C-alpha positions as semicolon CSV with decimal commas, in nm:
position;residue;x (nm);y (nm);z (nm)
1;M;0,703;2,468;0,579
2;V;0,437;2,207;0,520
3;F;0,266;2,297;0,194
4;V;-0,103;2,257;0,271
5;P;-0,369;2,511;0,173
6;G;-0,472;2,701;0,484
7;I;-0,161;2,608;0,687
8;K;0,033;2,932;0,722
9;T;0,226;2,876;1,043
10;K;0,558;2,705;1,079
11;G;0,578;2,390;1,288
12;T;0,792;2,458;1,592
13;I;0,910;2,253;1,889
14;E;0,648;2,425;2,104
15;D;0,372;2,403;1,841
16;P;0,450;2,122;1,595
17;H;0,233;2,009;1,305
18;H;0,048;1,680;1,355
19;I;0,070;1,461;1,045
20;I;-0,071;1,119;0,951
21;G;0,057;0,938;0,645
22;L;-0,197;0,720;0,463
23;S;-0,115;0,427;0,236
24;G;-0,468;0,318;0,149
25;G;-0,405;0,015;0,370
26;K;-0,594;-0,108;0,673
27;D;-0,359;0,009;0,950
28;S;-0,307;0,369;0,845
29;T;-0,678;0,403;0,764
30;A;-0,777;0,258;1,098
31;L;-0,536;0,498;1,268
32;A;-0,711;0,797;1,111
33;V;-1,045;0,661;1,234
34;W;-0,902;0,585;1,580
35;L;-0,762;0,935;1,622
36;K;-1,100;1,081;1,528
37;Q;-1,270;0,861;1,790
38;T;-1,021;0,881;2,075
39;R;-0,805;1,192;2,030
40;P;-1,027;1,468;1,888
41;E;-0,786;1,739;2,002
42;I;-0,516;1,584;1,779
43;F;-0,754;1,489;1,498
44;N;-0,878;1,848;1,466
45;K;-0,522;1,969;1,407
46;A;-0,409;1,673;1,199
47;I;-0,287;1,697;0,840
48;F;-0,347;1,381;0,637
49;Y;-0,126;1,303;0,338
50;F;-0,076;1,031;0,077
51;T;0,244;0,991;-0,124
52;D;0,112;0,897;-0,466
53;T;0,324;0,680;-0,697
54;Q;0,045;0,715;-0,957
55;K;0,060;0,338;-0,999
56;E;-0,205;0,256;-0,741
57;L;-0,504;0,029;-0,791
58;P;-0,833;0,208;-0,865
59;E;-0,958;0,045;-0,544
60;V;-0,696;0,233;-0,342
61;T;-0,787;0,579;-0,469
62;E;-1,160;0,500;-0,436
63;Y;-1,100;0,400;-0,075
64;L;-0,906;0,719;-0,002
65;D;-1,193;0,922;-0,149
66;K;-1,430;0,737;0,081
67;L;-1,203;0,799;0,379
68;E;-1,183;1,171;0,300
69;I;-1,562;1,193;0,321
70;Y;-1,570;0,993;0,646
71;L;-1,304;1,210;0,809
72;G;-1,450;1,537;0,682
73;K;-1,095;1,653;0,619
74;P;-0,884;1,676;0,301
75;I;-0,606;1,433;0,218
76;Q;-0,300;1,604;0,072
77;Y;-0,159;1,413;-0,229
78;I;0,219;1,439;-0,265
79;K;0,396;1,330;-0,585
80;A;0,761;1,296;-0,680
81;T;0,914;1,470;-0,980
82;V;1,270;1,476;-1,113
83;G;1,432;1,819;-1,106
84;D;1,773;1,958;-1,199
85;K;2,069;1,722;-1,161
86;K;1,824;1,433;-1,121
87;R;1,721;1,547;-0,775
88;I;1,386;1,432;-0,644
89;Q;1,139;1,711;-0,581
90;F;0,776;1,705;-0,471
91;T;0,456;1,857;-0,597
92;T;0,106;1,877;-0,457
93;E;-0,034;2,007;-0,784
94;E;-0,230;1,813;-1,044
95;T;0,009;1,705;-1,318
96;E;0,007;1,484;-1,624
97;V;0,358;1,363;-1,542
98;D;0,361;1,003;-1,422
99;S;0,575;1,002;-1,106
100;F;0,699;0,644;-1,137
101;D;0,791;0,678;-1,504
102;D;0,950;1,018;-1,445
103;V;1,183;0,878;-1,179
104;L;1,240;0,549;-1,361
105;Y;1,348;0,700;-1,692
106;N;1,480;1,045;-1,600
107;K;1,680;0,947;-1,292
108;Y;1,750;0,574;-1,322
109;N;1,762;0,538;-1,703
110;G;1,512;0,253;-1,696
111;F;1,674;0,058;-1,411
112;L;1,378;-0,091;-1,226
113;P;1,351;-0,117;-0,847
114;A;1,430;-0,454;-0,690
115;P;1,458;-0,601;-0,338
116;M;1,825;-0,500;-0,315
117;S;1,765;-0,160;-0,480
118;R;1,436;-0,032;-0,346
119;W;1,456;0,317;-0,491
120;C;1,079;0,322;-0,535
121;T;1,013;0,358;-0,162
122;R;1,295;0,606;-0,113
123;D;1,235;0,829;-0,415
124;L;0,858;0,805;-0,452
125;K;0,760;0,797;-0,086
126;I;1,023;0,906;0,165
127;I;1,211;1,189;-0,009
128;P;0,896;1,370;-0,133
129;M;0,749;1,345;0,217
130;E;1,068;1,482;0,376
131;Q;1,080;1,773;0,133
132;W;0,710;1,844;0,189
133;I;0,778;1,871;0,563
134;G;1,101;2,066;0,519
135;E;1,247;2,191;0,847
136;D;0,911;2,216;1,025
137;H;0,873;2,026;1,349
138;C;0,610;1,754;1,320
139;I;0,461;1,475;1,526
140;S;0,401;1,184;1,289
141;Y;0,134;0,933;1,394
142;V;0,213;0,584;1,266
143;G;-0,015;0,278;1,244
144;L;0,223;0,015;1,382
145;R;0,025;-0,217;1,610
146;A;0,077;-0,368;1,953
147;D;0,103;-0,719;1,804
148;E;0,399;-0,635;1,577
149;P;0,667;-0,515;1,821
150;E;0,948;-0,615;1,584
151;R;0,852;-0,355;1,323
152;T;1,000;-0,008;1,335
153;G;0,862;0,310;1,185
154;Y;1,031;0,569;0,972
155;V;1,297;0,780;1,144
156;R;1,455;1,068;0,952
157;K;1,830;1,017;0,957
158;G;2,027;1,312;1,082
159;K;1,713;1,511;1,158
160;S;1,518;1,549;1,480
161;N;1,224;1,756;1,354
162;I;0,997;1,451;1,297
163;T;0,883;1,268;1,612
164;P;0,702;0,935;1,558
165;V;0,410;0,835;1,785
166;Y;0,236;0,496;1,785
167;P;-0,122;0,523;1,921
168;F;-0,211;0,157;1,855
169;R;0,081;0,044;2,068
170;E;-0,007;0,295;2,338
171;D;-0,365;0,163;2,344
172;G;-0,287;-0,208;2,296
173;L;-0,463;-0,256;1,959
174;G;-0,378;-0,559;1,745
175;I;-0,488;-0,681;1,406
176;N;-0,826;-0,815;1,525
177;E;-0,915;-0,477;1,673
178;I;-0,807;-0,306;1,350
179;F;-1,039;-0,514;1,134
180;K;-1,326;-0,471;1,380
181;L;-1,273;-0,094;1,385
182;L;-1,286;-0,074;1,007
183;E;-1,581;-0,312;0,974
184;T;-1,788;-0,094;1,206
185;T;-1,694;0,237;1,043
186;I;-1,560;0,297;0,693
187;G;-1,529;-0,067;0,585
188;I;-1,230;-0,275;0,478
189;P;-1,050;-0,195;0,150
190;E;-1,192;-0,403;-0,136
191;Y;-0,850;-0,515;-0,259
192;Y;-0,789;-0,708;0,065
193;K;-1,020;-0,970;-0,083
194;W;-0,738;-1,071;-0,317
195;R;-0,423;-0,887;-0,210
196;T;-0,225;-0,895;0,112
197;R;-0,111;-0,532;0,105
198;S;-0,170;-0,188;-0,036
199;G;0,072;-0,037;-0,284
200;C;0,149;-0,032;-0,653
201;T;-0,021;-0,256;-0,907
202;F;0,322;-0,412;-0,968
203;C;0,584;-0,483;-0,705
204;F;0,870;-0,726;-0,654
205;F;0,706;-0,822;-0,322
206;Q;0,374;-0,908;-0,487
207;R;0,282;-1,276;-0,485
208;R;0,255;-1,480;-0,803
209;V;-0,110;-1,556;-0,726
210;E;-0,181;-1,183;-0,692
211;Y;-0,030;-1,114;-1,033
212;S;-0,247;-1,395;-1,170
213;I;-0,560;-1,236;-1,028
214;L;-0,449;-0,894;-1,153
215;F;-0,432;-1,049;-1,500
216;H;-0,803;-1,139;-1,480
217;L;-0,941;-0,838;-1,291
218;Y;-0,731;-0,558;-1,442
219;P;-0,585;-0,679;-1,774
220;D;-0,473;-0,328;-1,875
221;L;-0,280;-0,283;-1,551
222;F;-0,126;-0,626;-1,596
223;K;-0,009;-0,520;-1,945
224;D;0,145;-0,207;-1,792
225;A;0,346;-0,427;-1,555
226;Q;0,457;-0,643;-1,849
227;K;0,576;-0,334;-2,033
228;Y;0,842;-0,266;-1,771
229;E;0,981;-0,617;-1,811
230;S;1,030;-0,582;-2,185
231;E;1,104;-0,217;-2,269
232;H;1,482;-0,195;-2,219
233;D;1,693;-0,034;-2,488
234;D;2,008;-0,214;-2,375
235;G;1,849;-0,558;-2,399
236;R;1,841;-0,626;-2,025
237;I;1,583;-0,879;-1,908
238;F;1,394;-0,806;-1,588
239;S;1,103;-0,986;-1,424
240;W;0,891;-0,873;-1,131
241;I;0,873;-1,234;-1,011
242;K;1,198;-1,418;-0,953
243;D;1,286;-1,637;-1,252
244;R;0,940;-1,602;-1,408
245;P;0,830;-1,330;-1,654
246;L;0,472;-1,210;-1,644
247;N;0,414;-1,382;-1,979
248;Y;0,439;-1,707;-1,786
249;V;0,181;-1,580;-1,537
250;A;-0,057;-1,480;-1,815
251;E;-0,029;-1,821;-1,981
252;N;-0,071;-2,014;-1,656
253;S;-0,284;-1,782;-1,442
254;K;-0,567;-2,025;-1,365
255;D;-0,328;-2,307;-1,275
256;I;-0,130;-2,072;-1,049
257;I;-0,449;-1,965;-0,867
258;K;-0,574;-2,322;-0,830
259;R;-0,238;-2,449;-0,702
260;Y;-0,235;-2,171;-0,445
261;I;-0,591;-2,249;-0,334
262;K;-0,514;-2,620;-0,294
263;K;-0,193;-2,555;-0,101
264;Q;-0,349;-2,302;0,136
265;Y;-0,663;-2,510;0,190
266;K;-0,452;-2,814;0,277
267;K;-0,259;-2,608;0,533
268;S;-0,580;-2,486;0,698
269;S;-0,684;-2,642;1,027
270;D;-1,012;-2,835;1,037
271;E;-1,157;-2,559;1,252
272;Y;-1,050;-2,287;1,008
273;K;-1,192;-2,483;0,713
274;Q;-1,535;-2,426;0,869
275;T;-1,498;-2,051;0,808
276;Y;-1,482;-2,084;0,429
277;T;-1,804;-2,004;0,247
278;M;-1,718;-2,249;-0,033
279;S;-1,588;-2,603;-0,047
280;L;-1,252;-2,659;-0,211
281;D;-1,422;-2,809;-0,516
282;D;-1,648;-2,502;-0,551
283;M;-1,348;-2,268;-0,528
284;L;-1,167;-2,454;-0,805
285;K;-1,482;-2,469;-1,016
286;H;-1,520;-2,090;-0,998
287;I;-1,166;-2,051;-1,132
288;D;-1,223;-2,299;-1,416
289;E;-1,541;-2,120;-1,518
290;D;-1,388;-1,769;-1,522
291;R;-1,593;-1,668;-1,218
292;I;-1,289;-1,533;-1,042
293;R;-1,445;-1,205;-0,928
294;E;-1,740;-1,397;-0,782
295;F;-1,503;-1,625;-0,592
296;I;-1,297;-1,331;-0,464
297;D;-1,609;-1,154;-0,340
298;T;-1,676;-1,443;-0,099
299;W;-1,359;-1,337;0,091
300;D;-1,236;-1,696;0,080
301;L;-0,917;-1,589;-0,090
302;K;-0,844;-1,352;0,199
303;R;-0,900;-1,640;0,440
304;L;-0,662;-1,853;0,236
305;H;-0,402;-1,576;0,261
306;D;-0,464;-1,560;0,637
307;V;-0,354;-1,922;0,683
308;D;0,006;-1,797;0,663
309;G;-0,060;-1,509;0,900
310;E;-0,020;-1,147;0,802
311;N;0,222;-1,078;0,518
312;K;0,527;-0,907;0,668
313;D;0,737;-0,869;0,355
314;G;0,786;-0,534;0,193
315;C;0,838;-0,172;0,277
316;T;0,694;-0,021;0,593
317;V;0,593;0,298;0,417
318;C;0,395;0,107;0,152
319;A;0,243;-0,160;0,369
320;I;0,081;0,011;0,669
């Protein structure tokens, strides 16, 4: 049965649990807010959960704390651990064990996740969530929007006890409505000022410019990401960015950011250029003068990201 304090009944076909997975991202957060506003009968029964890799940005956990207060309901944190015979288990207890490192070293012997071997999503997100649910029947509310019909939500293979529901698609909400909903309620996650997605502080889907900004804003977290590239007993070489180690990013971070700004600004339409709060020269000057946080807080970097449209790369579980 679903392991949540106070939940004693088993989810059945006639009386299933109602669950909402949160990523710390805009869509899943907006879904929680939308259910509270439009479906109180579901919201009152809903169980909110977050599968914690324990490699999240401080901004993500701060935002989840803020959301918990807004909702007036607890968010259940679920973490992966490695059990007997290297099987993934879950825990909802406080623990000093780092979930990512536990799985990385005790199951995969230091073999890091990659685009063609995305064990991080499977072992740190999906399997712990499935085990947490067990055989209970659940309705899972998912934040896929009406303007992204090509995306599909999680479906449990070989099991029919989890039924996905997509309220945004039912109600015709797209990305503009999502941002408006957040702006008028809980606010938009701070990291969207410089990142295109929620998720771990390191990821093979993370852009080079985002690693460069991480280097300046969170140097300790950047060093943690570097550690995984270099600490291999068998001498293997791995880099989070294709063909470029993070040492290169550290040595060239300002140039990487400035090149990105110039490229994105050039691609912007004349009309969209009017939405920037800084001129191109001012943006570049802020980078040269180590005023990167000040530049990011103008939201211009988010607008520069937006020139390409919403980032679709990555794992559904991490990104919504």
